[in-house]
C-alpha positions as CSV (number, residue, x, y, z in Angstrom):
1,M,-0.6,-6.5,-21.6
2,A,-0.1,-3.6,-19.2
3,A,-1.3,0.0,-20.0
4,I,1.4,2.4,-20.2
5,L,0.1,5.7,-18.6
6,R,2.3,8.5,-19.2
7,T,0.0,11.3,-17.9
8,L,-2.7,12.2,-15.4
9,D,-5.1,13.0,-18.3
10,E,-4.5,9.0,-19.4
11,Y,-4.8,7.7,-16.1
12,S,-8.2,9.7,-15.6
13,D,-9.8,8.4,-18.7
14,L,-8.9,5.0,-18.0
15,Y,-10.1,5.5,-14.7
16,L,-13.5,6.7,-15.8
17,K,-13.9,3.9,-18.5
18,T,-13.3,1.2,-16.0
19,D,-15.6,2.8,-13.7
20,V,-18.4,3.3,-16.1
21,L,-18.0,-0.3,-17.4
22,L,-18.1,-1.9,-14.2
23,L,-21.2,0.1,-12.8
24,A,-23.0,-1.0,-16.0
25,D,-21.8,-4.6,-15.4
26,I,-23.3,-4.4,-11.9
27,F,-26.5,-2.5,-13.2
28,E,-26.9,-5.2,-15.9
29,N,-26.8,-8.1,-13.2
30,F,-29.0,-6.6,-10.8
31,H,-31.5,-5.6,-13.5
32,N,-31.7,-9.3,-14.8
33,S,-32.0,-10.5,-10.9
34,C,-34.7,-8.2,-10.2
35,V,-36.6,-9.2,-13.6
36,A,-36.0,-13.1,-12.6
37,S,-37.3,-12.8,-9.3
38,Y,-40.1,-10.1,-9.3
39,Y,-40.8,-9.9,-12.9
40,L,-40.5,-6.2,-12.7
41,N,-38.3,-4.1,-15.0
42,L,-35.8,-1.9,-12.7
43,A,-35.3,0.3,-15.6
44,Q,-38.9,1.7,-15.4
45,Y,-38.6,2.9,-11.9
46,Y,-37.1,6.4,-10.9
47,T,-36.0,5.6,-7.5
48,L,-35.2,2.0,-5.7
49,P,-37.8,2.6,-3.0
50,G,-40.5,2.8,-5.8
51,F,-39.2,-0.5,-7.1
52,T,-39.1,-2.0,-3.7
53,R,-42.7,-1.1,-2.8
54,D,-44.0,-2.8,-6.0
55,A,-41.7,-5.7,-5.3
56,L,-43.2,-6.0,-1.6
57,L,-46.9,-5.6,-2.9
58,K,-46.2,-8.4,-6.0
59,H,-44.3,-10.5,-3.4
60,T,-47.1,-10.1,-0.6
61,R,-50.1,-9.8,-3.2
62,V,-51.6,-7.2,-0.9
63,K,-54.2,-5.2,-2.6
64,F,-55.1,-1.5,-1.5
65,E,-58.3,-0.1,-1.5
66,L,-59.8,3.5,-2.4
67,H,-61.9,4.7,0.4
68,R,-63.7,7.5,-0.7
69,H,-65.9,9.3,2.1
């Protein structure tokens, strides 16, 4: 079934719906991969660098010590 787009508005709506669905699918696959690999929920992080830091610490089992003077 081919979509017949008569106006730029119809084309724009189709493009935006497709874009959002593809982005949601990519995010869900990446999220599932992160949970499977690191047991960390990507949705709980504001930025990818924060997630990456926690994944690195979990993977390397590094523990930080707080030094007080």
